[in-house]
C-alpha positions in Angstrom: 47.0 -109.2 150.4 44.0 -108.1 148.6 40.6 -109.5 148.1 38.1 -109.0 145.4 34.4 -108.6 146.6 31.9 -110.8 145.1 29.2 -109.6 142.7 26.1 -108.9 144.0 23.8 -111.9 143.8 21.1 -111.9 141.0 17.6 -110.8 142.4 15.5 -113.7 143.4 11.9 -114.0 142.4 9.6 -115.0 144.6 8.2 -118.5 144.4 4.7 -119.3 143.5 4.1 -120.3 147.1 4.9 -117.0 148.1 2.9 -115.2 145.4 -0.3 -117.2 146.1 0.0 -116.2 149.7 -0.4 -112.6 149.0 -3.9 -111.0 149.9 -3.7 -108.6 146.9 -3.3 -111.9 144.3 -6.3 -113.2 145.6 -8.3 -110.0 145.8 -7.3 -109.1 142.2 -8.5 -112.6 141.3 -11.9 -112.1 143.1 -12.6 -108.8 141.4 -11.9 -110.4 138.2 -14.4 -113.2 138.7 -17.0 -110.8 139.9 -16.9 -108.8 136.8 -16.8 -111.9 134.5 -20.0 -112.7 136.2 -21.4 -109.4 135.1 -19.9 -110.2 131.6 -21.6 -113.5 131.3 -24.8 -112.1 132.9 -24.8 -109.2 130.2 -24.4 -111.8 127.4 -26.7 -114.6 128.5 -28.8 -113.1 131.2 -32.4 -112.6 130.8 -34.4 -109.1 130.9 -36.4 -108.3 133.8 -40.1 -107.4 132.3 -42.6 -105.4 134.8 -46.0 -104.9 133.9 -48.5 -102.5 135.6 -51.5 -103.7 137.6 -53.7 -102.5 134.8 -51.6 -104.2 132.0 -51.3 -100.9 129.9 -47.7 -100.1 131.2 -44.7 -102.4 130.8 -40.8 -102.0 131.4 -37.8 -104.2 130.3 -34.7 -103.8 132.4 -31.5 -105.6 131.5 -30.5 -107.9 134.6 -26.8 -106.8 134.0 -27.9 -103.4 135.6 -29.0 -104.8 139.0 -26.0 -107.3 138.6 -23.4 -104.7 137.9 -24.8 -102.6 140.7 -23.8 -105.1 143.3 -20.6 -106.1 141.7 -19.5 -102.3 142.1 -20.4 -102.8 145.8 -18.5 -106.3 146.2 -15.4 -104.6 144.1 -15.3 -101.8 146.6 -15.5 -104.4 149.8 -12.8 -106.8 148.1 -10.3 -104.2 147.4 -10.8 -102.5 150.8 -10.2 -105.6 152.5 -7.4 -107.0 150.1 -5.6 -103.9 149.5 -6.1 -102.2 152.9 -4.3 -104.4 155.2 -0.9 -104.1 153.3 -0.9 -100.5 153.4 -1.4 -100.9 157.2 1.3 -103.2 158.0 4.0 -101.1 155.8 3.5 -98.1 158.1 
């Protein structure tokens, strides 16, 4: 008697609960929020004004320059934590 094998099951997609438990998803979300803060600072943020003690020299620096510097450090730290552990577990 011959039997036929079943067709392979269709690949199952992960549920939302599984997707939301992934560290990479939250790391990506956090990085996006950090850079959205930089964007809104660039659009709505004030400038930093500096004046010398004599009052003759002054400089204007956009505040987004400082925020973007710290956002780059935050992106590095979030990426190292959020994406670093999954690589170690796969080894």
